[in-house]
Structures are given as structure tokens and as C-alpha cells.
N, C-alpha and C positions, 0 to 999 in steps of 0.2 A: 365156181370152183372147178378146177380140172381134176377129173377122176378117171381111172381106168387105164387099160393098155389098148393100143390100137396099132395093128400092123398095116403098113403102107409100103408103097414102092417109092423109089427115088430115081429120077431119070438121069441120063448122062449129063444133062445141063445143070443138075443139082436141084431140080424142082420136086417137091413132095407136097402132098395134100395134107392140110391141117385136118384132123378128124372133125367130122360134122358136129359132134357134140361140143368140141372145143370152139368151133366157129359160133355155135349157138350161145355159148357163155360170153364170148367177146361181143356179139351183137346185142345181147341183153344188157350189157354194161356200156354199150356204145364206145368201146375201146378196141378198135379194129387194127391198130398198129402193134407190131411185135418188135421186141428186141431180142436178138440171139447172141450168145457169147459162149466160148468154150468153157466147160467145167474145169475147175482147177485141179481136181484130184481124180477125175474119172474120164474115160474116153467117150464123152457124150457132149451134147450141147444143151445149155440151159435156155429156156424160152420164157420170156416175160411179156405180159401185156404192158403197154407203154406206162400206164399208171403205176403198176408194181415196180417197174424199172426206175421211174422217177422217185418213188419212195426210197428205193435202195440208194440212189444217187444222193438224195437228201441226207440219209444216215451217214454215208461216207463223207459227205461234205462237212458234217459236224464233227468228224474225227480229227485228231491232231494231224495237221498237214505234213509235218516233218517226221512223224513216226515211221520208221523204216518198214514195218509191216503194212501200214496203211498205204505207203507209197508203192510197195510191191503189189498190193492188191489192186490199186488203181491201174498200175501198168499192165498187169497180167489179165485182169478181169474187165475192168471198165473200158480200157482203151481198145480191147479186142471186140467190143460189142458192135453189132450191125443192126440198123433198123430195117425192118422188113414190112412190106405191104402184101396183103393177100391179092392174088390176081383174080380174074373173073371165075376161074375154076376152083378157087379156094386153096391155091397152092402158095407156098413161099419158095423163094430161091435161096439156097444155102451156098454161100461163097466157097470156092475151092479150099481155102485155108481151113475153114471150119469143117468141111467134109473130110479133109485129111485128118484133122485132130480127132474126129469122132469115128474115123474109119468107115464112113458111110459108103455103102455100095448099093446094090439093087433092092435090098429089103431092109426097111427101117421099122423101128418101134417107137411110138409116142407113149410116154408114161406121164399120167397126170400126177402132179405133186401138190395139189391144193391151189395156191395162188399162182403157181408157175407150172411148167411142164418140162420134160426132158425129151430129147431126141437122140436115139441110140441106133447103132447098127444092131441087127438081130444077134449077131455073134457076140458082140461086146455085152449086150444085155444078158444073154444066157450065161456068159462067163461071170458077170458081176453078181448074178443070183446064186452062184455056187458057194456053199459053206461046208466046212468040215464039221464033224460032230462037236468038236471043242468050240469052234466059232459059233455054232448054233446055240450051244448052251450059254456062252458068254453073251451073245446077243439077247437071248431070252431074259437073262438076269438084268442086263442093262435096260431093256424096255420095261420090265416089271418095275425097276427102280424109278425110271423117268415118269412113268404113268401112275406110280403108286398103286400097282396092282397086287 
């Protein structure tokens, strides 16, 4: 499982190191290939181990193929996906189109999300974490309801 936040750099070529803890998780499951794709509703990149990506693809394949929302999801999310290998230094190469989508510059943040991870620019991550008092109260109520707290 991917847990925690990790700050890293991204170079001008688009290479960034996968956090060592995330590499350990991948090595333990012998699932060293990654799939990255632009998030649909945030300025970040979703990062999947290959097995998790294949599970998602299987779920999508079982959906009605002519449903307009399913078609849109396939076009916007699945078709934008890129397979990535780790280099000898434990880095991945983020293509220019995905760097642009996530506004990645010199400083990035890896966020563990359980079975997957997200890759953010520091600025976008900070902005996404901001909540007004009303938003925080609504969020608290929604989480309490979801988790039956």
C-alpha cells in the first residue's frame, strides 16, 4: 500500500524519483511497471502499479461500451495513460503532456493513496488542501457519514 507524502524534484527532462518506500512496495509485490494518467478533476497525475491498472481496465471493459459516460471516461482517462518503467536510479519519466496537465515544475509531491499514488506540483497540492470553514464542516460531516463515525 502507498502511504505518506514525499517531496521530490523533477528535472528539465521530466524525470522524478519514485519514493523509496513506494519502490519497496512495488518490489515486494513484484509489480515494477507503472501506469500514469492525468487525473480527471484535479491538476495531478494518477499513478498505478500495472496490476491495479489492469484491474481498472477489466472493470471498464465490463461496462456498457456505448454508454456516453463510459466512452468519455475511456477517451479521457484510459487513452491518456502511459506505461512507465523505473530507471536504475528509481526514476520515472513523465511525458510533457502530463507534466503540463499537472503543472509540474522543479518541486513535486508524491501522495500515497492506498493502492495507487498521485503526483502533484507542490503549488497545486497546497492549493488543493485549502478549505474554507464551511467546506471543512461539510467535509467532516460527509466523512463521518461515510465511515459511520
